[in-house]
ZANU-370631 format. One record per residue (C-alpha): residue number from 0; residue in three letters; chain; x, y, z. Coordinates in Angstrom, 2 decimals, padded with zeros to 5 digits. Last residue first. Example, Ala and Ser with C-alpha at 12.3 -4.5 7.8 and 13.67 -1.06 7.14 Angstrom:
REM ZANU-370631
ATOM     k     r   c        px        py        pz
ATOM     1   SER   A    013.67   -001.06    007.14
ATOM     0   ALA   A    012.30   -004.50    007.80
END
This chain:
REM ZANU-370631
ATOM     k     r   c        px        py        pz
ATOM   134   SER   A    007.39    000.22   -025.27
ATOM   133   VAL   A    009.41   -001.63   -022.16
ATOM   132   ALA   A    010.01   -005.45   -023.38
ATOM   131   ASP   A    010.41   -007.04   -019.44
ATOM   130   PRO   A    007.19   -008.34   -019.61
ATOM   129   ALA   A    005.56   -007.66   -016.94
ATOM   128   SER   A    005.15   -010.04   -013.87
ATOM   127   GLU   A    007.51   -007.28   -011.65
ATOM   126   ALA   A    005.47   -004.64   -012.05
ATOM   125   ALA   A    002.25   -005.55   -011.54
ATOM   124   ALA   A    004.38   -007.56   -007.92
ATOM   123   LEU   A    005.27   -003.65   -007.08
ATOM   122   LEU   A    002.58   -001.58   -007.93
ATOM   121   SER   A    000.13   -004.41   -005.50
ATOM   120   ALA   A    002.97   -004.24   -003.60
ATOM   119   ALA   A    002.41   -000.65   -003.44
ATOM   118   VAL   A   -000.79   -000.51   -002.88
ATOM   117   GLN   A   -000.34   -002.70    000.42
ATOM   116   GLN   A    001.81   -000.27    001.54
ATOM   115   SER   A   -000.03    002.30    000.94
ATOM   114   PRO   A   -002.98    000.41    002.95
ATOM   113   HIS   A   -000.72    000.50    005.95
ATOM   112   THR   A    000.15   -003.41    007.25
ATOM   111   GLU   A   -000.97   -003.70    010.45
ATOM   110   THR   A    001.96   -004.52    013.07
ATOM   109   GLY   A    002.26   -001.51    014.41
ATOM   108   VAL   A   -000.03   -001.48    017.24
ATOM   107   ALA   A   -001.60   -005.14    017.60
ATOM   106   ALA   A   -004.28   -006.00    015.37
ATOM   105   PRO   A   -007.18   -005.68    017.04
ATOM   104   LEU   A   -009.63   -008.24    018.63
ATOM   103   ALA   A   -011.79   -010.23    016.99
ATOM   102   ALA   A   -015.45   -010.05    018.37
ATOM   101   PRO   A   -015.85   -013.54    019.70
ATOM   100   ALA   A   -019.47   -014.92    018.58
ATOM    99   ALA   A   -023.03   -014.13    020.04
ATOM    98   GLY   A   -024.48   -016.94    020.87
ATOM    97   PRO   A   -025.12   -016.47    024.51
ATOM    96   VAL   A   -023.22   -013.04    025.43
ATOM    95   GLN   A   -020.31   -014.13    028.11
ATOM    94   THR   A   -017.64   -013.89    025.84
ATOM    93   PRO   A   -018.06   -010.44    024.89
ATOM    92   SER   A   -017.20   -009.40    028.56
ATOM    91   SER   A   -020.31   -008.53    030.88
ATOM    90   GLY   A   -021.02   -005.46    032.84
ATOM    89   PRO   A   -023.71   -003.90    029.88
ATOM    88   VAL   A   -025.05   -006.79    027.87
ATOM    87   ALA   A   -023.25   -006.73    024.52
ATOM    86   GLN   A   -024.97   -007.03    021.07
ATOM    85   ALA   A   -024.62   -003.47    020.74
ATOM    84   ALA   A   -021.10   -003.66    020.59
ATOM    83   PRO   A   -020.87   -006.66    019.20
ATOM    82   ALA   A   -022.42   -005.05    015.90
ATOM    81   GLU   A   -020.56   -001.72    016.15
ATOM    80   TYR   A   -016.58   -002.47    015.44
ATOM    79   ASP   A   -017.91   -004.83    012.36
ATOM    78   SER   A   -020.17   -002.01    011.08
ATOM    77   ILE   A   -017.14    000.23    011.38
ATOM    76   ARG   A   -014.85   -002.05    009.52
ATOM    75   ARG   A   -017.53   -002.35    006.98
ATOM    74   GLN   A   -017.30    001.55    006.56
ATOM    73   VAL   A   -014.23    002.10    006.57
ATOM    72   ILE   A   -013.95   -000.62    003.70
ATOM    71   SER   A   -016.71    000.83    001.88
ATOM    70   PRO   A   -015.25    004.39    002.06
ATOM    69   MET   A   -011.62    003.17    000.78
ATOM    68   LEU   A   -012.66    001.07   -002.15
ATOM    67   GLN   A   -013.77    004.07   -004.40
ATOM    66   VAL   A   -009.70    005.93   -003.50
ATOM    65   TYR   A   -008.17    002.80   -003.13
ATOM    64   ALA   A   -009.30    002.07   -007.35
ATOM    63   GLY   A   -007.49    005.48   -008.52
ATOM    62   MET   A   -004.80    004.49   -006.18
ATOM    61   LEU   A   -003.72    001.84   -008.30
ATOM    60   ARG   A   -004.71    002.65   -011.05
ATOM    59   HIS   A   -002.48    006.24   -010.48
ATOM    58   ASN   A    000.68    003.49   -009.21
ATOM    57   SER   A    000.22    001.66   -012.60
ATOM    56   HIS   A    000.35    004.55   -014.45
ATOM    55   VAL   A    003.52    005.68   -012.04
ATOM    54   LEU   A    004.79    002.52   -012.53
ATOM    53   LYS   A    004.77    002.12   -016.50
ATOM    52   GLY   A    005.62    005.10   -016.63
ATOM    51   ALA   A    008.95    004.34   -015.09
ATOM    50   CYS   A    010.21    001.46   -016.69
ATOM    49   GLY   A    009.28    002.97   -020.15
ATOM    48   ASP   A    011.12    006.35   -019.43
ATOM    47   LEU   A    014.17    004.27   -017.84
ATOM    46   CYS   A    014.04    001.55   -021.35
ATOM    45   ALA   A    013.72    004.45   -023.59
ATOM    44   GLU   A    016.76    005.90   -021.38
ATOM    43   GLU   A    018.91    002.80   -021.22
ATOM    42   GLU   A    018.68    002.61   -025.05
ATOM    41   ARG   A    019.42    005.85   -026.19
ATOM    40   THR   A    022.31    005.38   -023.41
ATOM    39   LEU   A    022.84    006.64   -020.09
ATOM    38   ALA   A    025.70    008.97   -019.63
ATOM    37   ARG   A    028.44    008.39   -017.26
ATOM    36   TYR   A    030.61    005.05   -018.80
ATOM    35   ASN   A    031.21    001.72   -018.40
ATOM    34   LEU   A    028.22    001.32   -015.83
ATOM    33   ASN   A    026.71   -001.05   -019.29
ATOM    32   SER   A    023.24   -002.32   -018.64
ATOM    31   ILE   A    020.98   -000.57   -017.01
ATOM    30   CYS   A    017.02   -001.09   -017.63
ATOM    29   ARG   A    016.01   -004.20   -015.54
ATOM    28   LEU   A    018.21   -003.70   -012.61
ATOM    27   PHE   A    017.78    000.71   -012.59
ATOM    26   CYS   A    014.04    000.10   -013.10
ATOM    25   LEU   A    013.88   -002.04   -009.97
ATOM    24   GLU   A    016.19   -000.59   -008.31
ATOM    23   THR   A    014.28    003.09   -008.89
ATOM    22   MET   A    010.94    001.25   -008.44
ATOM    21   ARG   A    011.52    000.11   -005.16
ATOM    20   ASN   A    013.34    003.49   -003.81
ATOM    19   TYR   A    009.87    005.17   -004.80
ATOM    18   VAL   A    007.66    003.17   -003.52
ATOM    17   LEU   A    009.69    002.96    000.29
ATOM    16   LEU   A    010.02    006.87   -000.22
ATOM    15   PHE   A    006.48    007.50   -000.49
ATOM    14   ASP   A    006.07    005.14    001.84
ATOM    13   ARG   A    007.97    007.47    004.47
ATOM    12   LEU   A    006.66    010.18    003.73
ATOM    11   SER   A    003.39    009.42    004.19
ATOM    10   ARG   A    004.01    008.08    008.12
ATOM     9   LEU   A    006.14    011.14    008.09
ATOM     8   GLN   A    003.09    012.74    007.32
ATOM     7   GLN   A    000.82    010.16    009.75
ATOM     6   GLN   A    003.34    011.14    012.50
ATOM     5   GLU   A    003.37    014.92    011.93
ATOM     4   GLY   A   -000.98    014.90    012.31
ATOM     3   SER   A   -000.29    012.67    015.65
ATOM     2   ALA   A    001.81    015.14    017.13
ATOM     1   GLU   A   -000.81    018.10    016.24
ATOM     0   MET   A   -003.15    015.83    018.45
END
């Protein structure tokens, strides 16, 4: 059980780092134009502040929506899995139940998109579609 918690923590850290690295890359490409100096210009600094601020604000909004929607998604998944099980006759396979639609098989381990990756993808899509002018 302990290993599962550690795996979840590692997944969460990985997802955070992916979002952070993508945000850094996106803001760098958008805002940094002159690599001749070590220090940022005022314009670059203002652009980076605005870019990172937009992405963090978008992330907070998306996570808020995710937190609100997650209980209903979990409940729907539970009922989707329980419905075929309630209709199944003991000792028969799901395809043998008359009138029952075949149950969807769960995705293979490691092929599902983690919810935080979906949020990150939405965040990045929103940021990339935002106008280049940063206020």
